[in-house]
PABADREN-480841 format. One line per 10 residues: their letters; for each residue z, y, x of C-alpha. Coordinates in steps of 0.05 Angstrom, whole numbers, plus 5000, padded with zeros to 4 digits. Each point is the difference from the previous one (the first is absolute). Layout:
# PABADREN-480841
a) Z:Y:X; ...
END
This chain:
# PABADREN-480841
xxxxxxxxxx) 2611:6553:3406; 4927:5018:4993; 4974:4929:5008; 4978:4988:4926; 4957:5070:5000; 4962:4982:5073; 4932:5002:4996; 4987:5021:4930; 4953:5055:4990; 5034:5069:4964
xxxxxxxxxx) 4954:5048:4959; 5026:5068:5001; 4959:5048:4956; 5030:5066:5018; 4975:5051:5050; 5064:5031:5013; 5044:5017:5060; 5052:4965:4971; 4951:4937:4983; 4996:5001:5076
xxxxxxxxxx) 5072:4983:5001; 4989:4937:4966; 4940:4982:5032; 5033:5005:5063; 5065:4963:4972; 4948:4942:4976; 4969:4982:5071; 5084:5002:5031; 5011:4950:4945; 4934:4959:5028
xxxxxxxxxx) 4954:5015:4940; 4926:5025:5006; 4992:5064:4963; 4944:5020:4968; 4991:5075:4972; 4949:5013:4946; 4983:5067:4970; 4935:5051:4994; 5026:5040:5051; 4976:5005:5079
xxxxxxxxxx) 5043:4971:5050; 5020:5068:5030; 5019:5022:4928; 5048:4935:4983; 5053:4994:5050; 5014:4928:4972; 4928:4983:5017; 5014:5021:5074; 5054:4952:5012; 4970:4946:4961
xxxxxxxxxx) 4975:4936:5026; 4935:4998:4954; 4977:5065:4964; 4950:5006:4943; 4966:5054:4971; 5005:4988:4923; 5015:5033:4928; 5072:4964:4976; 4975:5011:4931; 4939:4951:5008
xxxxxxxxxx) 5034:4941:4976; 4954:4949:5010; 4976:5028:5074; 5079:4997:5006; 5002:4930:4981; 4948:4987:5048; 5027:5023:5053; 5072:4959:4988; 4954:4938:5007; 4962:5021:5056
xxxxxxxxxx) 5064:5023:5043; 5046:4937:4971; 5054:5056:4966; 5064:4963:4985; 5034:5060:4976; 4983:5079:4976; 5052:5059:5027; 4981:5066:4965; 5053:5042:5019; 5019:5070:4984
xxxxxxxxxx) 4943:5025:4962; 5004:5009:4917; 4932:4997:4989; 4982:4936:5041; 5052:4956:4950; 4955:4986:4943; 4938:4976:5042; 5061:4957:5042; 5016:4968:4932; 4939:4992:4979
xxxxxxxxxx) 4969:4971:5067; 5064:4956:5012; 4991:4968:4926; 4934:4983:5013; 5005:4976:5072; 5065:4954:4978; 5038:5040:5053; 5085:5023:4992; 5004:5066:4963; 5065:5038:5001
xxxxxxxxxx) 4973:5024:4928; 4961:5007:4939; 4949:5051:4975; 5060:5021:4955; 5052:5003:5038; 4966:5036:5055; 4975:5049:4934; 5067:5017:4981; 5034:5001:5069; 4947:5030:5039
xxxxxxxxxx) 4934:5031:4971; 5029:5032:4933; 5064:5047:5004; 4997:5014:4920; 5003:4922:4983; 5052:4992:5057; 5052:5058:4960; 4976:4954:4931; 5030:4940:5041; 5068:5044:5021
xxxxxxxxxx) 5010:5023:4925; 4982:4931:4970; 5060:4966:5054; 5047:5059:5005; 4976:5018:5061; 5018:5078:5006; 4941:5044:5010; 4987:5076:4988; 4968:5010:4924; 4925:4995:4993
xxxxxxxxxx) 4967:5062:4963; 4932:4982:4962; 4939:5032:5022; 4926:4989:5014; 4939:5037:5016; 4987:5030:4922; 5077:5038:5022; 5007:4984:4916; 5054:5050:4979; 5044:4966:4975
xxxxxxxxxx) 5017:4947:5055; 5001:5077:5046; 5054:5023:4953; 5050:4948:5017; 4993:5011:5072; 5064:5024:5034; 4988:5037:5073; 5001:4987:5053; 4952:4934:5007; 4975:4958:5044
xxxxxxxxxx) 4926:4986:5004; 4963:4947:5037; 4949:4943:5007; 5031:4930:4964; 4957:4971:5059; 5016:5051:5054; 5043:4983:5061; 5027:5030:5063; 5022:5068:4963; 4930:5013:4984
xxxxxxxxxx) 4987:5040:4940; 5064:5012:4981; 5014:5077:4977; 5065:5035:4960; 4975:5035:4947; 5041:5052:4967; 4969:5025:4940; 4932:4974:4952; 4951:5038:5035; 5015:4958:5069
xxxxxxxxxx) 5005:4940:4970; 4933:5008:4970; 4962:5022:5063; 5033:4946:5039; 4989:4943:4949; 4929:5015:4994; 4992:4999:5072; 5038:4932:5006; 4955:4973:4946; 4932:5017:5026
xxxxxxxxxx) 5021:4980:5070; 5029:4930:4973; 4954:4938:4994; 5050:4972:4945; 5016:5063:4960; 5071:4983:4991; 5049:5062:5022; 5076:4995:4991; 5045:5059:4973; 5070:5002:5010
xxxxxxxxxx) 5066:5035:4999; 5006:5034:5069; 5061:4976:5034; 5033:5056:5038; 5031:4958:5056; 5005:5003:5072; 5015:4923:5001; 4943:4955:4991; 5016:4930:5009; 4954:4941:5028
xxxxxxxxxx) 5028:4922:4983; 4974:4942:5030; 5000:4938:4978; 4981:4934:5027; 4982:4940:4957; 5008:4932:5022; 4979:4938:4956; 5026:5050:4938; 5058:5023:5035; 5009:5069:5004
xxxxxxxxxx) 5037:5029:5064; 5011:5073:5012; 4978:5016:5068; 5001:5072:5011; 5012:5067:4977; 4981:5063:5023; 5013:5073:4978; 4933:5051:5008; 5011:5067:5029; 4945:5055:5004
xxxxxxxxxx) 4963:5059:5031; 4977:5067:4967; 4925:5000:5018; 4953:5062:4985; 5031:5065:4963; 5056:4955:4982; 4978:4967:4951; 4976:4922:5009; 5044:4958:5043; 4988:4950:5051
xxxxxxxxxx) 5039:4944:5022; 5045:5010:5065; 5048:4943:4999; 5009:4934:4961; 5085:4980:5009; 5009:4931:4995; 5066:5011:4968; 5040:4960:4947; 5022:5071:4960; 4992:4986:4927
xxxxxxxxxx) 4990:4925:4999; 5067:4987:4982; 4988:5042:4930; 4929:4956:5002; 5019:4933:4997; 5053:5006:4941; 4951:5049:4964; 4928:4978:5014; 4999:4943:5042; 5014:4951:4946
xxxxxxxxxx) 4942:5036:4958; 4955:4994:5064; 5009:4930:5006; 4991:4989:4919; 4925:5034:5016; 4983:4961:5056; 5018:4930:4974; 4964:5020:4932; 4931:5015:5037; 5009:4941:5043
xxxxxxxxxx) 5004:5029:5072; 5018:4932:5047; 4978:5024:5061; 4993:5070:5037; 5021:5061:5012; 5022:5053:4949; 5010:5068:5008; 5037:5051:4939; 4997:5073:5015; 5037:5049:4960
xxxxxxxxxx) 5048:5064:5005; 5078:5008:4991; 5022:5051:4939; 5068:5011:4988; 5028:4931:5027; 4946:4958:4970; 4932:4977:5028; 4938:4999:4963; 4936:4960:5017; 4927:5027:4997
xxxxxxxxxx) 4960:4951:5052; 4997:4930:5023; 4957:4969:5055; 4984:4920:4997; 4991:5002:5076; 5026:5013:5077; 5030:5065:5003; 4955:5051:5041; 5079:5017:5031; 5005:4940:5031
xxxxxxxxxx) 5066:4979:4988; 4993:4940:5031; 4997:5020:5077; 5082:5029:4986; 5013:4926:4968; 4971:4967:5050; 5043:5036:5058; 5072:5001:4958; 4992:4939:4954; 4956:4947:5030
xxxxxxxxxx) 4945:5000:4941; 4930:5018:4996; 4953:5020:4929; 4945:5002:5038; 5008:4927:5030; 5018:4984:4940; 4937:5030:4950; 4958:4970:5057; 5030:4928:4996; 4984:5011:4924
xxxxxxxxxx) 4934:5018:5007; 4980:4936:5034; 5048:4948:4971; 5029:5029:4932; 5066:4995:5019; 5056:5040:5038; 5041:4964:5047; 5003:5034:5060; 5067:5033:4984; 5047:5001:4936
xxxxxxxxxx) 5004:5062:4975; 5057:5001:4960; 5048:4983:5051; 4963:5036:5053; 4988:5069:4966; 5048:5060:5007; 4975:5061:4974; 5054:5039:5033; 4974:5000:5072; 5051:5003:5047
xxxxxxxxxx) 4968:5049:5052; 4967:5077:4979; 4936:4977:4984; 4945:5056:4970; 4917:5007:5006; 4987:5065:5020; 4938:5027:4982; 4964:5059:5035; 4954:5044:4947; 4959:5045:5022
xxxxxxxxxx) 4973:5072:4991; 4929:5014:4983; 4952:4999:5045; 4967:4963:5049; 5030:4966:5055; 4985:5010:5069; 5054:4965:5044; 5066:4949:5003; 5048:4998:5047; 5067:4967:5007
xxxxxxxxxx) 4975:4940:4973; 5016:4949:5061; 5070:5024:5006; 5025:4997:4920; 4965:4928:5002; 5038:4978:5065; 5071:5023:4970; 5040:4940:4982; 5014:5024:4927; 4936:5007:4981
xxxxxxxxxx) 4973:4933:4970; 4933:5014:4974; 4949:5059:5003; 4947:4999:4964; 4952:5051:4994; 4946:5020:4951; 4968:5066:5024; 4961:5008:5060; 4977:5064:5046; 4942:5022:4959
xxxxxxxxxx) 5019:4986:4939; 5010:5049:4950; 5073:5019:4954; 4991:5032:4932; 5054:5026:4952; 5025:4941:4967; 5066:4971:4974; 4988:4932:5014; 5005:4957:5060; 4919:5019:5018
xxxxxxxxxx) 5031:5051:5048; 5050:4954:5042; 4983:4984:5068; 5056:4956:5017; 5041:4950:4960; 5068:4992:5053; 5053:4943:4993; 5059:5022:5030; 5063:4966:5004; 5058:5025:5031
xxxxxxxxxx) 5085:4979:5001; 5030:5055:4984; 4995:5059:4958; 4988:5058:5058; 4965:4953:5043; 4943:4995:4940; 4992:5065:4985; 5002:5017:5077; 4948:4946:5010; 4956:5029:4944
xxxxxxxxxx) 5001:5075:5025; 4982:4972:5065; 4936:4966:4973; 4978:5069:4966; 5011:5038:5062; 4961:4950:5038; 4938:4992:4968; 4952:5066:4997; 4940:4989:4941; 4954:5073:5022
xxxxxxxxxx) 4949:5015:4952; 4926:5038:5031; 5035:5066:5004; 5057:4981:5036; 5050:4997:4949; 5050:4946:4993; 4986:4963:4938; 5069:4968:4982; 5018:5022:4933; 5073:4989:5013
xxxxxxxxxx) 5035:5003:5069; 5068:4960:4992; 5062:5035:5011; 5066:4960:5009; 5046:5043:4952; 4943:4984:4953; 4991:4930:5011; 5081:4993:5001; 4995:5027:4926; 4954:4944:4980
xxxxxx) 5032:4940:5033; 5069:5014:4979; 4971:5009:4918; 4955:4932:5012; 5065:4966:5023; 5059:5040:4968
END
């Protein structure tokens, strides 16, 4: 199956544990792996499993081109990090290697939320209302704003910097903070969607054909002082998809085709409001939730392998996404995130027992003993993301609760750090909502 790829050399520019998954998979496919970034090996999970690890700044295009020549690189895999995409496009263009997007496509679909929303409006994709704001806080602009609003960096990811602002004072304070912290100075101010239903939709784009690969709903847990919220579950549910395919998908496909995207993984993120979906973000890259782990088990198709193949050959031939994809997974699947309370991690117990459960397909660890957790609503406070799959609602809920009970994470004062221990009835309520 992988004969046409064996012996080729893949360059991976991402340092993360997600990228380590790609490195491991590429090696299993008979491909030599080179990981290059400026992080030390001990701080780069992908370097720790690569055949070759090189310390280099990927923004130094000349140095990267030299490395590509010296290592006889056949293709580049960039993975999950939005900030890497412009460098990836530039390097691929100058090296004559396959790239799943252009600089313009990456800017619109991954790096600039304002430009994405402008394209949504142009092609009829429902999106939350945008309010014009700049650092001068023009009085005429401020008077047009309807509160509450959501204010966030246009180039942010992972939930970082997002805040609900209920009035003008909060808007000015948070906008100014984001502006001073931003390299691009681009900030989004949009209508706050008062919805518990946040949906993510993933497409696999193969030779210009868009295949709906997965959809999931995000469920959150309240953090300190009951204000911010951190991710608890991604439930891979088909809820709202019938409505989406009628009301929004034609416009989404029109937008994708207009931008000329031919290959890759493309995510759309939005909210449901009164039966209608509104999209506010996208990403032309692999999704951090790794939906392909479930799709491999249930549909026999791997978008990760397709992207590795594309990086090396410029084509996707290993699977036929249109024929094999089925977003309505035949078993109950979720990513279970374990966010932590503030403090310093002193001990972690129960990990081996959890990882040995047959329902656990993968467990990625992001924090370790000695790491300090701060108050945030982003993924920075998550210690584990666990891929869980089970046959029935009842066994699914029981498995999730067992994982929560088994893992023990204590701070330096001996206090339990899990932000929320799971209770069966609460989990069943979420499952029933996702699969109503």
